[in-house]
C-alpha positions in Angstrom: 31.6 58.2 -32.7 35.1 58.6 -30.9 35.3 55.0 -30.7 34.9 54.9 -34.8 37.5 57.7 -35.2 39.8 56.2 -32.9 39.4 52.6 -34.7 39.9 54.6 -38.2 43.2 56.5 -36.9 44.1 53.0 -35.9 43.4 51.2 -38.9 45.1 54.2 -41.1 48.4 54.3 -39.1 48.3 50.7 -38.7 47.7 49.2 -41.7 47.1 51.7 -44.7 50.1 53.9 -44.1 52.8 50.9 -43.9 51.2 49.5 -46.7 51.3 52.5 -49.0 55.3 53.2 -47.7 55.6 49.5 -49.2 53.7 50.4 -52.4 56.0 53.7 -52.9 59.3 51.4 -52.3 58.2 49.3 -55.3 60.2 49.7 -58.3 58.1 51.5 -60.6 55.1 52.2 -58.8 53.9 55.7 -60.2 50.7 56.3 -57.9 50.9 54.0 -54.3 47.2 54.6 -53.9 46.4 52.8 -57.2 48.6 50.3 -56.3 46.6 49.4 -53.0 43.6 49.5 -54.7 44.8 47.1 -57.4 45.9 45.0 -54.3 42.7 45.2 -52.6 40.9 44.1 -56.1 43.6 41.3 -56.6 43.1 40.3 -52.7 39.0 40.0 -53.3 39.6 37.4 -56.3 41.7 35.1 -54.6 40.0 35.3 -51.5 36.7 34.5 -53.6 38.8 31.9 -55.7 40.0 30.2 -52.2 36.3 30.3 -50.3 38.0 32.5 -47.7 39.7 35.9 -47.0 43.3 35.2 -47.9 44.7 38.1 -45.7 46.1 41.1 -46.6 50.2 39.8 -46.5 49.2 36.6 -48.7 47.6 38.8 -51.2 50.6 41.0 -51.2 52.8 38.0 -51.8 50.9 36.4 -54.4 50.4 40.0 -56.3 54.1 40.8 -56.2 54.6 37.1 -57.6 51.6 37.6 -60.5 53.4 40.6 -61.3 51.3 43.2 -59.6 48.3 42.9 -61.9 46.1 46.1 -62.1 42.4 46.5 -62.3 41.6 46.7 -65.5 40.5 50.3 -66.6 37.8 50.8 -69.4 
């Protein structure tokens, strides 16, 4: 349990919070958490298309290039 907690904190501090800040810094971002979720969905779709995980940085660049598409809300 302690190792899981440490790993969770490392992910949050090292991955999630910096990406959330990058989302906040993008002009026009209203909800940075929704933007992050949109990025994760985009990464998943592009990874499936590629047949392998494309990684967050590649997905972020492609997501920006594609106009920051969001997950369709119905």
